[in-house]
BAVEX-207574 format. One record per atom (N, C-alpha, C, O, CB): x, y, z; residue in one letter. Coordinates in steps of 0.1 Angstrom, whole numbers, padded with zeros to 4 digits, always signed. Each point is the difference from the previous one (the first is absolute). Glycine has a CB too. Layout:
<rs>
XYZA
...
</rs>
This chain:
<rs>
+1219+0141+1149L
-0010-0004-0007L
+0013-0005-0010L
+0012+0002+0002L
-0038+0015+0003L
+0020-0026-0017A
+0010+0002-0009A
-0001+0008-0014A
-0010+0002-0007A
+0014-0023+0019A
+0005+0023-0014S
+0000+0010-0010S
-0005-0002-0015S
+0000+0009-0008S
+0017-0003+0023S
-0021-0016-0018D
-0005-0006-0011D
-0011-0008+0006D
-0001-0004+0011D
+0021+0003-0025D
-0031+0001+0000G
-0010-0013+0004G
-0015+0011-0008G
+0001+0011-0003G
+0012-0028+0036G
-0023+0010-0034I
-0014+0005-0002I
-0002+0012+0009I
+0002+0010-0007I
-0012-0034+0001I
+0009+0028+0016W
-0005+0013+0006W
+0008+0009-0005W
-0005+0007-0008W
-0003-0015+0029W
+0023+0011-0018N
+0008+0009-0005N
+0000-0003-0019N
+0006+0010-0004N
+0009-0010+0032N
-0018-0004-0035E
-0003+0001-0009E
-0014+0007-0006E
+0001+0008-0010E
+0016-0024+0015E
-0029+0012+0002A
-0010+0010+0002A
+0001+0015+0004A
-0008+0008-0004A
+0002-0028+0008A
+0019+0025+0006W
-0001+0013+0004W
+0009+0003-0008W
-0002+0013+0000W
-0005-0013+0020W
+0017-0002-0028S
+0008+0002-0002S
-0002+0013-0013S
+0008+0008-0004S
+0000-0032+0018S
-0023+0020-0018V
+0001+0009-0020V
-0006+0012+0008V
-0011+0000+0006V
+0001-0021-0034V
+0018+0032+0029D
-0007+0013+0006D
-0005+0000+0014D
-0008+0005+0007D
+0000-0002-0028D
+0019-0014+0023E
-0006-0001+0020E
-0013+0000+0000E
-0002+0006+0011E
+0018+0008+0002E
-0031-0018-0019Q
-0014+0000-0002Q
-0008-0015-0001Q
+0003-0005-0011Q
+0003+0028+0000Q
-0011-0029+0016C
-0008-0008+0003C
-0003-0008-0019C
-0005+0008-0009C
-0006+0007+0038C
+0013-0022-0031P
-0002-0004-0011P
-0019+0000-0002P
-0010-0001+0008P
+0038-0013-0005P
-0027+0017-0019R
-0012+0003+0000R
-0012-0011+0001R
+0005-0010-0005R
+0007+0027-0006R
-0027-0022+0016V
-0009-0006-0001V
-0010+0002-0006V
-0007+0010+0002V
+0015-0013+0012V
-0011-0010-0025S
-0013+0000-0010S
-0008+0001+0004S
+0001-0004+0011S
+0005-0005-0023S
-0020+0013+0010I
-0014-0002+0007I
-0005-0001-0014I
+0001+0007-0009I
-0003+0006+0035I
-0006-0027-0025V
-0005-0006-0011V
-0013+0000+0001V
-0003-0005+0011V
+0020-0006-0016V
-0025+0014-0002T
-0015+0003+0010T
-0008-0007-0014T
+0002+0007-0011T
-0001+0024+0032T
-0010-0046-0022T
-0008-0001-0010T
-0015+0007+0003T
-0001+0005+0011T
+0016-0028-0016T
-0027+0024-0005E
-0010+0003+0003E
-0009-0011-0009E
+0004+0001-0012E
+0005+0025+0018E
-0014-0032-0005V
-0010-0006-0004V
-0015-0001-0003V
-0007-0004+0009V
+0025+0001-0001V
-0023+0007-0019T
-0009+0007-0003T
-0012-0014+0000T
+0006-0010-0004T
+0009+0033-0011T
-0030-0026+0020F
-0005-0019-0002F
-0012+0009-0006F
-0005+0009+0008F
+0014-0034+0016F
-0013+0024-0034P
-0014+0003-0008P
-0009-0011+0008P
+0004-0011-0001P
+0005+0019-0026P
-0017-0006+0033Y
-0009-0015+0013Y
-0019+0007-0007Y
-0006+0010-0001Y
+0029-0011+0040Y
-0024-0011-0041E
-0017+0001-0005E
-0008-0014+0007E
+0003-0011-0003E
+0003+0022-0024E
-0015-0008+0036L
-0013-0004+0007L
-0011-0005-0012L
-0003+0006-0011L
+0008+0014+0031L
-0012-0035-0014S
-0010+0000-0009S
-0006-0005+0011S
+0003-0011+0005S
+0002+0009-0030S
-0018+0013+0030L
-0006-0009+0017L
-0014-0005-0008L
-0003+0001-0012L
+0014+0017+0039L
-0018-0022-0016D
-0017-0007+0000D
-0005+0011+0016D
+0001-0001+0012D
+0004-0036-0024D
-0010+0046+0003N
-0013+0007+0013N
+0007+0008+0001N
+0004-0001+0012N
-0017-0013+0003N
+0019+0027-0022L
+0003+0009+0002L
-0006+0011-0006L
+0001+0007-0010L
+0014-0020+0016L
-0024+0014+0006V
-0001+0014-0003V
-0001+0015+0007V
-0003+0004+0012V
-0004-0021-0024V
+0011+0022-0002V
+0005+0015-0001V
-0013+0008-0005V
-0009-0002-0009V
+0037-0004+0002V
-0025+0021+0025P
-0014+0007-0001P
-0001+0008-0010P
+0009+0002-0009P
-0011-0002+0030P
-0009+0005-0021D
+0009+0009-0008D
-0003+0017+0003D
+0003+0009-0007D
-0001-0030-0013D
-0008+0020+0032D
+0007+0016+0005D
+0015-0001+0004D
+0003-0009+0007D
-0026+0017+0004D
+0033+0004-0017P
+0008+0004-0004P
+0009-0004+0013P
+0010-0007+0000P
-0021+0023-0020P
+0002-0008+0036I
+0012-0005+0010I
-0003-0016+0007I
+0012-0003+0005I
-0009+0032+0000I
-0013-0041-0001E
+0002-0009-0001E
+0008-0005-0012E
+0009-0008+0002E
-0025+0010+0012E
+0014+0003-0027R
+0015-0011-0010R
+0014+0009+0000R
+0011-0002-0006R
-0029-0009-0016R
+0014+0018+0029E
+0015+0006+0007E
+0011-0004+0016E
+0010+0002+0006E
-0026+0018-0019E
+0003-0029+0013T
+0003-0004+0018T
+0001-0012-0006T
+0010-0004+0006T
-0024+0019+0015T
+0010-0028-0030L
+0008-0013-0010L
+0010+0000-0002L
+0008-0008+0004L
-0021+0005-0014L
+0017+0020-0002V
+0015-0001-0001V
+0003+0001+0009V
+0002-0012+0002V
+0003+0017-0017V
-0002+0003+0030D
+0009-0002+0009D
+0001-0013+0006D
+0011-0004+0003D
-0014+0026+0000D
-0007-0028+0000D
+0000-0010+0001D
+0008-0011-0007D
+0010-0005+0005D
-0027+0015+0003D
+0011-0014-0019L
+0010-0015-0009L
+0014+0009-0001L
+0009-0007-0006L
-0032-0008-0013L
+0027+0030+0023T
+0013+0002-0003T
+0006-0002+0014T
+0012+0002-0001T
-0015+0014-0021T
-0002-0021+0035G
+0005-0003+0015G
+0002-0010+0001G
+0009-0005+0007G
-0017+0017+0002G
-0002-0020-0016V
-0004-0018-0003V
+0012-0005-0008V
+0006-0009+0005V
-0034+0009-0008V
+0033+0005-0009I
+0010-0005-0011I
+0015+0005+0006I
+0011-0005-0001I
-0029+0007-0021I
+0014+0011+0028T
+0015+0001+0013T
+0010-0010+0009T
+0012-0002+0001T
-0027+0017+0000T
-0003-0019+0007S
+0002-0010+0013S
+0002-0009-0006S
+0006-0006+0009S
-0018+0011+0008S
+0013-0012-0026F
+0005-0012-0001F
+0010+0001-0009F
+0008-0009-0001F
-0026-0001+0007F
+0020+0023-0016A
+0015-0003-0007A
+0008+0003+0006A
+0012-0004-0002A
-0017+0007-0017A
+0004+0006+0031I
+0014+0003+0010I
+0007-0019+0005I
+0012-0003+0002I
-0026+0034+0013I
-0001-0042-0012D
+0007-0011+0004D
+0011-0004-0009D
+0008-0008+0006D
-0028+0002+0005D
+0024+0008-0024G
+0003-0008-0007G
+0014+0011-0001G
+0002+0003-0012G
-0026-0018+0000G
+0031+0020+0018L
+0013+0011-0003L
+0006-0008+0013L
-0006-0006+0009L
-0002+0037-0022L
+0023-0027+0009T
+0010-0005+0012T
+0001+0014+0010T
-0010+0006+0004T
+0026-0025-0021T
-0004+0022+0019S
+0005+0011+0010S
+0007+0011-0009S
+0005+0011+0003S
-0001-0028+0017S
-0005+0012-0028E
+0015+0008-0014E
-0010+0006-0006E
+0004+0010-0005E
+0019-0030-0003E
-0041+0016+0005Q
-0011+0007-0013Q
-0003+0002+0014Q
+0000-0005+0011Q
-0008-0005-0039Q
+0002+0024+0015T
-0013+0010+0008T
-0010+0000-0010T
+0006+0001-0011T
+0008+0016+0026T
-0026-0017-0016L
-0014+0002-0005L
+0003+0009-0002L
+0004+0002+0012L
-0020-0013-0004L
+0019+0023-0014E
-0009+0015-0008E
-0010+0002+0001E
-0006+0008+0007E
+0014-0007-0022E
-0015-0011+0003S
-0013+0008-0001S
-0011-0009+0002S
+0003-0008+0009S
+0005+0024-0023S
-0018-0017+0010V
-0014-0009-0005V
-0006+0016-0001V
-0002+0009+0008V
-0002-0039+0006V
+0004+0026-0035A
-0015+0005-0006A
-0006-0001-0003A
+0004-0003-0011A
-0002+0007+0010A
-0020-0003+0000I
-0006-0011-0008I
-0005+0012-0007I
-0007+0010+0003I
+0003-0033+0012I
+0009+0017-0033R
-0005+0011-0006R
-0010+0000-0009R
+0000+0008-0009R
+0018-0003+0013R
-0031-0022+0000A
-0011+0005-0007A
-0011-0012+0007A
+0002-0012+0000A
+0012+0024-0026A
-0021-0008+0031L
-0011-0009+0004L
-0014-0005-0013L
-0008+0008-0004L
+0014+0005+0030L
-0006-0027-0032R
-0008-0004-0012R
+0006+0008-0013R
-0008+0003-0009R
-0015-0007+0024R
+0036+0008-0016G
+0003+0008-0014G
+0002+0013+0004G
+0011+0005+0000G
-0026-0017-0016G
+0002+0018+0023V
+0004+0010+0003V
+0007+0007+0002V
-0007+0005+0009V
-0001-0011-0010V
+0021+0016+0000P
+0008+0006+0010P
-0004+0006+0013P
-0011+0006-0001P
+0021-0004-0017P
-0005-0001+0030V
-0005+0007+0005V
+0005+0012+0002V
+0010+0005-0006V
-0017-0021+0011V
-0001+0022+0003G
-0009+0013-0001G
-0003+0005-0008G
+0003+0012+0002G
+0002-0009+0011G
-0011-0007-0027R
-0008+0003-0007R
-0016+0003+0009R
-0002-0009+0008R
+0019-0004-0028R
-0026+0022+0021Q
-0011-0003+0004Q
-0011-0003-0007Q
-0012+0004+0003Q
+0021+0006+0012Q
-0007-0016-0027R
-0013-0004-0004R
+0000-0018+0007R
+0010-0007+0003R
-0012+0027-0028R
-0014-0022+0026L
-0007-0011+0002L
+0011-0015-0002L
+0006-0003-0010L
-0030+0020+0002L
+0024-0023+0017L
+0009-0015-0006L
-0009-0010-0003L
-0011-0004+0005L
+0030+0006+0009L
-0013-0007-0026Q
-0013-0010-0008Q
+0006-0014-0001Q
+0011-0002-0004Q
-0022+0022-0012Q
+0003-0029+0021V
+0006-0014+0004V
+0009-0002-0016V
-0007+0004-0010V
-0016-0016+0030V
+0029+0009-0021T
+0006-0009-0015T
+0005-0013+0004T
+0005-0005+0010T
+0002+0025-0024T
-0010-0024-0002T
+0007-0016-0001T
+0011-0005-0004T
+0001+0002-0012T
-0018-0004+0010T
+0032-0007+0008G
+0006-0005-0010G
+0012+0009+0009G
+0011-0005+0000G
-0028-0002-0027G
+0016+0021+0036G
+0014-0003+0004G
-0002+0004+0010G
-0012+0004+0003G
+0026-0003-0019G
-0003+0001+0027P
+0004+0002+0011P
-0010+0013+0007P
-0004+0012-0004P
+0030-0023-0005P
-0028+0002+0021D
-0010+0011+0008D
+0014+0011+0010D
-0002+0012+0002D
-0027-0036+0003D
+0036+0021-0001V
+0012+0010+0003V
+0013-0002-0007V
+0006-0011+0000V
-0015+0013+0022V
+0013+0009-0029E
+0016+0002-0006E
+0010+0010+0010E
-0001+0013+0001E
-0011-0015-0029E
+0019-0003+0033A
+0011+0006+0013A
+0010+0002-0007A
-0001-0002-0013A
-0004-0010+0034A
+0015+0016-0016E
+0017+0003-0003E
+0007+0000+0013E
-0001+0009+0009E
-0003+0006-0030E
+0011-0024+0022V
+0007-0001+0018V
+0016+0000-0009V
+0002-0003-0011V
-0023-0019+0033V
+0031+0026-0012I
+0004+0011-0002I
+0014-0006+0014I
-0004+0001+0012I
-0023+0019-0026I
+0042-0026+0010V
+0002-0007+0012V
+0018+0004-0006V
+0004-0001-0012V
-0031-0021+0021V
+0035+0026+0005T
+0013+0006-0007T
+0010-0010+0011T
-0005-0001+0012T
-0003+0033-0021T
+0019-0037+0008D
+0007-0008+0007D
+0016+0008-0001D
+0008-0001-0010D
-0025-0023+0004D
+0018+0030+0014R
+0014+0010+0003R
+0013-0010+0003R
-0003-0012-0001R
-0012+0032+0015R
+0024-0019-0013C
+0010-0009-0004C
+0014+0006+0002C
+0006+0006-0009C
-0022-0016-0007C
+0021+0009+0029E
+0016+0005+0000E
+0013-0006-0005E
+0010+0006-0004E
-0020+0002+0021E
+0010-0019-0017A
+0011-0013-0001A
-0007-0013-0001A
-0010-0005+0004A
+0026+0017+0012A
-0006-0016-0026N
-0001-0012-0007N
-0011+0002-0004N
-0006-0010+0005N
+0017-0003+0006N
-0022+0021-0021C
-0007+0002-0006C
-0003-0015-0012C
+0010-0007-0004C
-0004+0035+0013C
-0015-0030-0013G
+0000-0015-0009G
-0006+0016-0013G
-0002+0011+0002G
-0008-0046+0017G
+0009+0026-0034S
-0002+0008-0012S
-0012+0003+0001S
-0007-0008+0007S
+0021-0001-0021S
-0021+0021+0010E
-0010+0000-0001E
-0010-0010-0004E
-0011+0002+0005E
+0020+0016-0004E
-0009-0028-0010E
-0006-0008-0005E
-0003-0010+0016E
-0012-0004+0002E
+0024+0008-0032E
-0002-0008+0039E
-0002-0011+0009E
-0009+0011+0014E
-0007-0005+0009E
+0036-0015-0018E
-0024+0035+0007I
-0007+0007+0014I
-0017-0006-0009I
-0007-0010+0003I
+0028+0041+0008I
-0022-0023-0022A
-0016-0002-0001A
-0007-0013-0002A
-0012-0004-0001A
+0015+0025-0008A
+0010-0026+0008S
-0011-0018+0006S
+0000-0003+0006S
-0001-0012+0002S
+0001+0002-0010S
+0002+0018+0018E
-0003-0006+0020E
-0009+0010+0004E
-0007-0003+0009E
+0034-0006+0001E
-0030+0022-0015L
-0010+0013-0002L
-0011-0009-0004L
-0010+0000+0007L
+0025+0023-0016L
-0014-0028-0001A
-0012-0006-0006A
-0003-0011+0000A
-0007-0004-0009A
+0010+0017+0000A
+0001-0023+0021A
+0002-0013+0002A
-0011+0004+0011A
-0012+0000-0002A
+0040-0011-0005A
-0020+0016+0019G
-0008+0007+0010G
-0018-0002+0002G
-0009-0006+0004G
+0031+0023-0010G
-0017-0002-0004V
-0016+0011-0003V
-0009-0008-0005V
-0009-0003+0008V
+0018+0023-0015V
-0008-0028-0011T
-0007-0009+0003T
-0007-0008+0005T
-0012+0001+0001T
+0021+0005-0006T
-0002-0013+0009A
-0005-0016+0010A
-0007+0011+0009A
-0011-0006+0002A
+0034-0017+0001A
-0025+0033+0003V
-0009+0005+0005V
-0018+0004-0006V
-0011-0003+0001V
+0036+0009+0008V
-0017+0002-0015L
-0007+0005-0010L
-0008-0010-0008L
-0012+0002+0003L
+0030+0015-0003L
-0018-0024-0007E
-0005-0009-0005E
-0006-0011+0007E
-0005-0010-0006E
+0019+0018-0009E
-0014-0008+0032D
-0007-0015+0004D
-0014+0013+0005D
-0002+0010+0007D
+0027-0036+0005D
-0034+0014-0021E
-0016+0006+0003E
-0005-0005+0015E
-0009+0005+0006E
+0001-0007-0034E
+0014-0006+0032N
-0008+0000+0012N
+0007+0009+0014N
-0005+0001+0011N
-0005-0026-0020N
+0023+0032+0005V
+0001+0009+0006V
-0001+0013-0001V
+0002+0009+0009V
+0006-0023-0005V
-0013+0015-0020V
-0005+0014-0003V
-0016-0001+0001V
-0006+0010+0000V
+0027-0003-0017V
-0030-0021+0018T
-0008+0005+0007T
-0004+0000+0014T
-0008+0007+0004T
+0007-0009-0022T
+0007-0009+0024E
-0004+0009+0018E
+0001+0009+0001E
-0009+0007+0005E
+0014-0016+0006E
+0013+0015-0016T
-0001+0014+0002T
-0009+0012+0002T
+0000+0010+0007T
+0013-0020-0014T
-0024+0003-0011F
-0007+0015-0001F
-0009-0003+0007F
-0007+0009+0002F
+0011+0000-0021F
-0008-0024+0026Q
-0014+0002+0009Q
+0004+0002+0013Q
-0007-0002+0010Q
-0006-0011-0022Q
+0024+0018+0010N
-0002+0006+0019N
+0008+0010+0001N
+0010+0001+0007N
-0011-0023+0005N
-0006+0034-0024T
+0003+0009+0006T
-0012+0013+0002T
+0001+0012-0003T
+0023-0022-0006T
-0035+0003+0014G
-0006+0005+0004G
-0008+0009-0010G
-0006+0008+0008G
+0020-0014+0011G
-0018+0010-0033N
-0004+0004-0006N
-0010-0008-0010N
+0003-0007-0009N
+0016+0021+0016N
-0034-0012-0001N
-0006-0009-0013N
-0004-0003-0012N
-0009-0008-0004N
+0009+0009+0016N
+0011+0010-0020A
+0002+0000-0010A
+0008-0015-0007A
-0004-0006-0010A
+0001+0033+0017A
+0014-0032+0003L
+0005-0010+0003L
-0001-0012+0003L
+0005-0010-0005L
-0001+0024+0006L
-0015-0012+0010S
+0001-0012+0009S
+0000-0012-0005S
+0009-0007+0002S
-0018+0019+0011S
-0003-0017-0023T
-0003-0006-0006T
+0008-0005-0011T
-0003-0011-0004T
-0012+0019+0014T
+0026-0001-0017V
+0004+0002-0011V
+0010-0009+0003V
+0006+0001+0011V
-0014+0021-0018V
+0015-0036-0006S
+0003-0013-0002S
+0007+0003-0011S
-0005+0006-0010S
-0013-0020+0021S
+0033+0010-0011V
+0007+0005-0015V
+0005-0010-0012V
+0012-0003+0001V
-0003+0020+0015V
-0014-0021-0023N
-0007-0007-0011N
+0018-0001-0009N
+0005-0010-0004N
-0041+0021+0003N
+0041+0001+0001E
+0019+0003-0005E
+0003+0007+0000E
-0006+0010-0004E
+0010-0018-0007E
+0011+0008+0019A
+0010+0012+0008A
+0009-0003-0012A
+0005-0012-0001A
-0006+0012+0032A
+0004+0008-0039I
+0011+0001-0012I
+0009+0012+0002I
-0005+0011+0001I
-0010-0022-0019I
+0029+0008+0019V
+0010+0007-0001V
+0004-0004-0013V
+0001-0012-0004V
+0005+0017+0027V
-0006+0010-0031G
+0007+0002-0014G
+0014+0001+0002G
+0007-0006+0008G
-0025+0018-0016G
+0022-0003-0006E
+0016+0002-0003E
+0008+0011+0005E
+0000+0012-0003E
-0005-0023-0016E
+0014+0003+0030I
+0000+0008+0006I
+0012+0013-0007I
+0004-0001-0012I
-0014-0019+0031I
+0013+0029-0012A
+0010+0012-0004A
+0009+0002+0008A
-0004+0003+0012A
-0010+0007-0023A
+0026-0010+0008V
+0011-0003+0006V
+0013+0013+0001V
+0009-0001-0009V
-0019-0024+0002V
+0011+0036+0015Q
+0008+0011-0001Q
+0016+0001+0011Q
+0002+0004+0012Q
-0029+0008-0022Q
+0031-0015+0004T
+0012+0001+0012T
+0006+0016-0003T
+0001+0007-0011T
+0008-0038+0013T
-0003+0032+0016T
+0004+0014-0002T
+0015-0002+0009T
+0000-0004+0012T
-0028+0020-0015T
+0040-0013-0003I
+0008+0002+0006I
+0011+0013+0010I
+0005+0009-0007I
-0014-0028-0010I
+0011+0020+0030V
+0006+0014+0005V
+0020-0006+0007V
+0007-0005+0008V
-0041+0019+0003V
+0033-0008-0022N
+0016+0001+0011N
-0001+0011+0014N
-0001+0012-0002N
+0018-0015-0023N
-0016-0002+0037D
+0003+0010+0003D
+0013+0007+0001D
+0010-0007+0000D
-0028+0000+0005D
+0017+0022-0003P
+0017+0001+0006P
+0008-0002+0009P
-0002+0003+0012P
-0003+0008-0020P
+0013-0016+0004P
+0007-0003+0017P
+0000+0013+0006P
-0001+0011-0007P
+0019-0030+0003P
-0017+0018+0018S
+0000+0011+0013S
+0015-0004+0004S
+0006-0011-0001S
-0035+0012+0011S
+0035+0010-0004K
+0014+0000+0001K
+0004-0006+0018K
-0009+0001+0008K
+0011+0022-0029K
+0007-0028+0024S
+0000-0005+0012S
-0002+0009+0009S
+0003+0011-0003S
+0008-0028-0003S
-0015+0012+0016P
-0001+0012+0009P
+0010+0006+0008P
-0002+0008+0009P
-0018-0016-0008P
+0037+0002-0004T
+0009+0002+0005T
+0012+0005-0016T
+0012-0001-0001T
-0022-0016+0027T
+0001+0022-0034S
+0011-0002-0014S
-0001+0020+0002S
+0009+0007-0005S
-0017-0039-0017S
+0001+0036+0026S
+0000+0018+0001S
+0008+0005+0011S
-0003-0006+0010S
-0021+0008-0017S
+0032+0006+0007P
+0005+0000+0014P
-0008+0012+0008P
-0005+0010-0005P
+0030-0019-0002P
-0024+0005+0021S
-0005+0009+0007S
+0000+0015+0006S
+0013+0000+0001S
-0012-0019-0002S
-0003+0025+0004T
+0005+0018+0003T
-0006-0004+0017T
-0012-0002+0004T
+0006+0024-0034T
+0020-0021+0038S
-0003+0005+0015S
-0004+0009-0004S
+0002+0006-0011S
+0011-0014+0027S
-0022+0010-0001P
-0011+0011+0004P
+0010+0009+0004P
+0012-0003+0004P
-0035-0010+0005P
+0018+0029-0009T
+0013+0010+0006T
-0005+0005+0005T
-0012+0000-0001T
+0026+0004-0009T
-0003+0005+0020K
-0010+0007+0010K
-0002+0015-0006K
-0007+0008+0005K
+0015-0022+0018K
</rs>
């Protein structure tokens, strides 16, 4: 082997592997849906089932907008018709606001040749926004859930709000090469 070159340089510093930076970019999408024919049940158990089905539907089509390096971390329904989910009071029909308010969180993890935070967030936003705002896909997915409250729903408007981006960079500590530590012979 040659005594110079990139591999010798990489191993020459304290006989350790070079550090690897792992860049994780998390993008939070506020998501609002205005729906025709959404029936919000008065019964708390039926309402919780509706929230679970809405979460499942949004999850299923949000995943379609991701690449293999991206992960859907969570989908949370925040409110139905302006009333925060989890409240026990009856939901009343309101006008002027979204029927469903949700939050979608997606991450991208990169270990080499990562773009800037803006590039990564832009790529994430483009893919996820395209599917979240596709009213035909959203309507069809809702209608195929098997939930009666969603079977006749059609989407009037699907809006992704202003995204929030958080980037974390972790430098993995270098590890010793397998041959860098002296080994002892077994003794009898």
